[in-house]
C-alpha positions in Angstrom: -37.2 -10.6 -9.7 -39.5 -13.5 -9.4 -42.6 -12.9 -7.3 -45.5 -15.1 -6.2 -48.6 -13.9 -4.6 -51.1 -16.2 -2.8 -50.0 -19.3 -4.7 -52.4 -22.2 -4.2 -52.0 -25.6 -5.6 -54.4 -28.6 -5.1 -53.7 -32.2 -6.3 -56.9 -34.1 -6.2 -58.6 -33.3 -2.9 -55.4 -32.4 -1.2 -54.1 -28.8 -0.8 -50.3 -28.7 -1.3 -49.8 -24.9 -1.2 -52.1 -22.6 0.5 -51.7 -18.8 0.0 -48.0 -18.9 -0.4 -46.1 -15.6 -1.1 -42.7 -15.8 -2.4 -39.9 -13.5 -3.8 -36.4 -14.1 -5.2 -34.1 -11.4 -6.5 -31.4 -11.5 -9.2 -28.0 -11.5 -7.7 -29.0 -13.7 -4.8 -29.3 -17.3 -3.9 -32.7 -18.1 -2.4 -33.1 -21.4 -0.6 -36.4 -23.2 -0.1 -36.4 -25.5 3.0 -38.8 -27.5 5.1 -39.6 -31.0 6.1 -40.7 -33.8 3.5 -44.2 -33.1 2.1 -44.2 -29.3 2.9 -44.7 -28.3 -0.7 -41.1 -27.4 -1.7 -41.0 -29.1 -5.1 -44.6 -28.1 -5.9 -43.7 -24.6 -5.3 -40.6 -24.8 -7.4 -42.7 -26.4 -10.3 -45.2 -23.6 -10.0 -42.6 -20.9 -10.3 -41.1 -22.6 -13.3 -44.5 -22.9 -15.1 -44.6 -26.7 -14.8 -47.4 -26.9 -12.3 -50.8 -25.3 -12.6 -51.8 -22.9 -9.7 -54.0 -20.3 -8.5 -52.7 -16.9 -7.6 -50.1 -14.7 -9.4 -46.5 -15.4 -10.4 -44.4 -12.8 -12.3 -41.1 -13.1 -13.9 -39.4 -9.8 -14.2 -42.7 -8.2 -13.9 -44.4 -10.2 -16.7 -47.1 -12.8 -15.8 -45.5 -16.2 -15.9 -48.6 -17.7 -17.8 -48.2 -15.1 -20.6 -44.6 -16.2 -21.3 -44.1 -18.6 -24.2 -42.0 -21.8 -23.8 -39.0 -20.1 -25.7 -39.3 -17.1 -23.3 -39.1 -19.4 -20.3 -36.2 -21.2 -21.8 -34.3 -18.0 -22.2 -35.1 -16.8 -18.6 -34.7 -19.9 -16.6 -33.3 -23.5 -16.5 -34.5 -26.2 -14.3 -32.5 -29.1 -12.6 -35.3 -31.6 -11.3 -34.9 -33.6 -8.3 -34.5 -36.8 -10.4 -34.4 -37.5 -14.1 -34.4 -41.0 -15.7 -32.5 -41.4 -18.9 -34.0 -44.2 -20.9 -31.7 -44.1 -23.9 -28.0 -44.8 -24.0 -26.8 -41.3 -24.2 -23.2 -40.4 -23.8 -22.6 -37.7 -21.1 -21.8 -35.1 -23.9 -24.9 -35.9 -25.7 -26.9 -35.5 -22.5 -25.5 -32.0 -21.9 -25.9 -31.0 -25.5 -29.7 -31.3 -24.9 -29.6 -28.1 -23.1 -28.2 -26.1 -26.0 -30.8 -24.0 -27.7 -29.6 -21.8 -30.5 -29.7 -18.0 -29.9 -30.3 -18.1 -26.1 -26.8 -17.0 -25.3 -25.8 -15.1 -28.3 -22.9 -17.3 -29.0 -21.5 -18.4 -32.3 -21.7 -22.1 -33.5 -18.2 -22.6 -32.5 -18.7 -21.2 -29.0 -21.8 -23.4 -28.7 -19.8 -26.4 -29.6 -17.3 -25.8 -26.9 -20.0 -25.0 -24.2 -20.8 -28.6 -23.1 -17.1 -29.4 -22.4 -16.8 -26.1 -20.5 -20.0 -27.0 -18.5 -18.7 -30.5 -17.7 -15.5 -29.0 -16.5 -17.3 -26.6 -14.2 -19.1 -29.5 -12.4 -16.0 -31.7 -12.1 -16.7 -34.0 -15.0 -13.9 -33.0 -17.3 -13.0 -36.0 -19.7 -16.4 -37.7 -18.9 -18.1 -36.8 -22.3 -17.6 -40.0 -24.0 -18.9 -42.2 -21.1 -22.4 -43.5 -21.1 -24.9 -41.8 -18.6 -25.8 -45.2 -17.3 -22.3 -45.9 -16.2 -22.1 -43.0 -13.9 -22.7 -43.0 -10.2 -25.7 -41.2 -8.9 -23.7 -38.2 -7.9 -22.0 -38.0 -11.3 -25.3 -38.3 -13.0 -26.6 -35.3 -10.8 -23.6 -33.3 -11.9 -24.0 -34.2 -15.6 -27.7 -32.9 -15.4 -26.5 -29.7 -13.8 -24.0 -29.2 -16.7 -27.0 -29.7 -19.1 -28.9 -27.0 -17.2 -26.0 -24.7 -17.3 -25.4 -24.7 -21.0 -29.0 -23.5 -21.5 -28.5 -20.2 -19.8 -24.7 -20.0 -19.7 -24.8 -16.2 -19.3 -26.3 -15.1 -15.9 -27.3 -12.0 -17.6 -28.2 -11.7 -21.4 -29.3 -8.6 -23.2 -29.9 -6.9 -19.8 -32.2 -9.7 -18.5 -31.0 -11.7 -15.4 -31.6 -15.4 -15.7 -32.5 -17.9 -12.9 -31.3 -21.4 -12.1 -34.0 -23.5 -10.4 -32.2 -26.4 -8.5 -34.3 -29.1 -6.8 -32.0 -30.7 -4.1 -28.7 -30.1 -6.2 -26.4 -31.7 -3.6 -28.6 -34.6 -2.4 -26.3 -37.4 -3.9 -23.0 -35.7 -3.6 -20.0 -36.2 -1.1 -19.1 -33.0 0.8 -16.3 -32.0 -1.5 -18.7 -32.0 -4.5 -21.5 -30.4 -2.4 -19.2 -27.5 -1.7 -18.1 -27.3 -5.4 -21.8 -27.1 -6.6 -22.8 -24.6 -3.9 -19.9 -22.3 -4.9 -20.9 -22.7 -8.6 -24.4 -21.5 -7.6 -23.1 -18.7 -5.5 -20.8 -17.6 -8.4 -23.9 -17.7 -10.8 -25.7 -15.2 -8.4 -22.8 -13.0 -7.8 -22.4 -12.7 -11.6 -26.0 -11.3 -11.7 -28.2 -14.3 -12.2 -30.6 -15.6 -9.7 -30.6 -19.1 -7.9 -33.5 -20.7 -6.3 -32.6 -23.9 -4.6 -34.4 -26.5 -2.7 -32.2 -27.7 0.2 -32.3 -30.2 2.9 -28.9 -29.4 4.5 -29.6 -26.5 6.7 -26.0 -25.8 7.4 -25.2 -25.6 3.7 -28.2 -23.3 3.4 -26.9 -21.1 6.2 -23.5 -20.9 4.5 -24.5 -20.0 1.0 -28.1 -18.6 0.9 -28.8 -14.8 1.0 -32.5 -15.5 1.6 -34.4 -18.5 3.0 -38.1 -19.5 2.7 -39.2 -22.2 5.3 -42.2 -24.1 4.3 -44.4 -26.2 6.5 -47.8 -27.9 5.5 -48.0 -25.8 2.4 -47.5 -22.4 4.2 -44.6 -20.2 4.6 -43.6 -20.4 8.2 -40.7 -17.9 8.0 -39.0 -15.9 5.3 -35.8 -13.7 5.3 -32.1 -14.1 5.8 -30.7 -17.3 7.3 -30.4 -15.5 10.7 -34.1 -14.6 10.5 -35.3 -17.9 9.5 -33.1 -20.5 11.0 -34.1 -20.1 14.6 -34.8 -22.5 17.5 -38.5 -21.8 17.4 -39.0 -21.8 13.7 -37.1 -24.9 13.0 -38.5 -26.9 16.0 -42.0 -26.0 15.1 -41.7 -26.7 11.4 -39.7 -30.0 11.7 -41.6 -31.3 14.7 -38.5 -32.0 16.8 -36.4 -30.0 19.2 -33.6 -28.2 17.2 -31.1 -25.9 18.7 -29.1 -23.3 16.5 -25.7 -22.0 17.3 -23.5 -19.4 15.7 -20.5 -20.2 13.6 -17.5 -18.3 15.0 -16.0 -17.4 11.7 -19.1 -16.1 9.9 -21.6 -15.4 12.5 -24.2 -17.4 10.6 -26.4 -19.9 12.3 -25.6 -23.6 12.2 -27.4 -26.7 13.6 -25.6 -29.4 15.5 -27.8 -32.5 15.7 -26.1 -33.8 19.0 -27.1 -30.4 20.6 -30.7 -30.8 19.4 -30.7 -34.4 20.9 -29.6 -33.1 24.2 -32.1 -30.2 24.0 -34.9 -32.8 23.6 -33.9 -35.3 26.2 -31.9 -33.4 28.6 
């Protein structure tokens, strides 16, 4: 489990996170949602050890600030919101950057096969020889995800669950590839790992997340299951516009129809 207690982050004179409590369990997909500027990426960076903070964060019961870089690399992998590639890497070379010997207990031969396997999982089979700069935005996003996957290929290693941290993993993707990546994340969690994903699409969040944390102005406004969090009151208050949730007939989970929200605000 990853646990954060009273997390505070200040950048300059501005408070970005103010007393945030957060938990994520292995075996679950935990989504972080909220409007722009609410502190989602800052929270993710604090949880991964990339952002200084006040408060306490533990990873499997161990204080985050006491884990070495290699310990962190063995326990979690991070897909950032955006990553600029300055050098003319091929896609295969980019993915191989995620390989760290010994992190997955595989042989050199298995490690050599892993990048191609990861590319196939994200729908980029056969793309290994192409230059990263030749890819579309969505293809680059999936290539970066393949790089992240090879780092912690096994969701559980030596009895220790691993965590994928994904910052807007479907932002540049068409709907078919959005569903592919969300199913991939769901499968990773069901295999015993954990997934923490920053999401903007509330309906995809409702479809795939086990737990949701709603941030607003650096505070947790709601936390729990999608049914607990994705409510008319919580969303309308946090996003600053009238939103109306409905119930999907096949799953019983909440979904948000923008047209219904518009009518609610102007009817």
